[in-house]
C-alpha positions as a printed Julia matrix, in Angstrom:
127×3 Matrix{Float64}:
   0.0    0.0     0.0
   1.45   3.32   -1.09
   1.78   5.92    1.65
   2.65   9.58    1.1
   3.99  12.05    3.63
   4.35  15.77    2.88
   6.75  18.12    4.6
   8.3   21.54    4.12
   5.35  23.83    4.71
   5.51  26.87    6.94
   5.12  30.61    7.24
   6.9   32.74    4.64
   6.76  36.38    3.61
   5.46  37.41    0.19
   8.19  36.94   -2.39
   9.79  34.15   -0.39
  10.36  30.51   -1.27
   9.57  27.08    0.12
  10.28  23.58   -1.06
   7.68  20.93   -0.31
   8.6   17.26   -0.23
   6.39  14.23   -0.77
   8.05  11.07    0.46
   6.59   7.73   -0.58
   6.76   4.34    1.08
   5.25   0.98    0.26
   5.83   1.3    -3.47
   7.95   3.09   -6.04
   6.89   6.61   -6.9
   7.76   6.14  -10.57
   4.86   3.69  -10.86
   2.5    6.64  -10.38
   1.62  10.01  -11.75
   2.06  12.41   -8.84
   0.17  15.59   -8.24
   0.41  18.51   -5.86
  -2.93  19.97   -4.85
  -3.94  22.75   -2.5
  -7.03  23.74   -0.63
  -7.66  27.11    0.95
 -10.45  27.66    3.52
 -13.83  27.81    1.81
 -12.41  26.82   -1.57
 -12.32  23.63   -3.58
  -9.18  21.56   -3.82
  -7.24  22.56   -6.94
  -4.46  20.96   -8.91
  -1.23  22.94   -8.65
   1.23  20.77  -10.53
   1.43  17.18  -11.71
   4.12  14.92  -13.18
   3.67  11.74  -15.2
   5.08   8.43  -13.98
   7.7    8.6   -16.75
   8.71  12.05  -15.52
   8.54  13.31  -19.1
   5.37  15.37  -18.78
   4.53  18.06  -16.28
   1.53  20.29  -15.83
   1.2   23.57  -13.96
  -1.85  25.58  -13.06
  -1.83  29.0   -14.75
  -1.66  30.68  -11.35
   1.74  29.11  -10.55
   3.45  28.9   -13.95
   6.9   30.42  -13.85
   6.96  30.35  -10.04
   6.57  26.67   -9.06
   8.6   23.7   -10.26
   7.78  20.02   -9.76
  10.6   17.5    -9.71
  11.39  14.09   -8.35
  14.31  12.04   -7.04
  13.69   8.39   -7.79
  16.6    7.31   -5.58
  14.89   8.97   -2.62
  11.37   8.02   -3.72
  10.41  11.66   -3.25
   8.66  14.33   -5.3
   9.3   18.01   -4.68
   7.47  21.24   -5.3
   9.77  24.25   -5.38
   7.71  27.38   -4.79
   9.28  30.76   -5.52
   7.93  34.3    -5.42
   5.14  33.2    -3.12
   2.01  35.31   -2.88
  -0.64  35.56   -0.15
  -3.08  33.79   -2.46
  -0.82  30.73   -2.37
  -1.82  30.22    1.26
  -3.44  26.79    1.6
  -2.96  23.25    2.79
  -0.86  21.47    0.18
  -1.34  17.78   -0.53
   0.49  15.32   -2.7
  -1.36  12.46   -4.31
  -0.68   9.47   -6.55
  -2.55   8.14   -9.56
  -1.68   4.61  -10.66
  -4.11   4.36  -13.59
  -2.2    6.33  -16.24
   0.05   5.43  -19.11
   3.64   6.47  -18.39
   3.4    9.8   -20.24
  -0.14  10.64  -19.21
  -1.13  13.08  -16.51
  -4.45  14.4   -15.35
  -4.34  17.1   -12.7
  -7.91  16.54  -11.53
  -8.12  15.66   -7.84
 -10.83  13.06   -8.47
  -8.38  10.95  -10.5
  -5.99  10.41   -7.59
  -6.23   7.41   -5.3
  -3.59   7.92   -2.63
  -3.25  11.09   -0.59
  -0.92  12.47    2.02
  -2.05  14.26    5.15
  -1.17  17.74    3.87
   1.19  20.5     4.92
   0.19  24.09    5.67
   1.7   26.92    3.64
   1.02  30.45    4.86
   2.24  33.48    2.94
   1.92  36.61    5.01
   3.89  39.66    6.06
């Protein structure tokens, strides 16, 4: 059974950076498409960035393009989300999730497609 654990959240000033980590256990991360999602109070969960199981395809929400970068380290079984130039509207609980029902180069950044979820990590952007 795949288990995911996020870390790296915290409080940061506008314009600052954070790197989130999603560590997997129980299976290899490169068997899955991995997505980062976020949910702010009173809002629906939204896809932030996703990477295919092959690692060849990545998707970013328009709101984070040019600021966030998704990457992975297969040797550490970990996926990262580097977040730069953070804005107050990035404040949310961030979750990573895994989707095992895709072809290697396919990704779908819809939360409903993901089967395994971490517990989330809080990111707060405030001065």
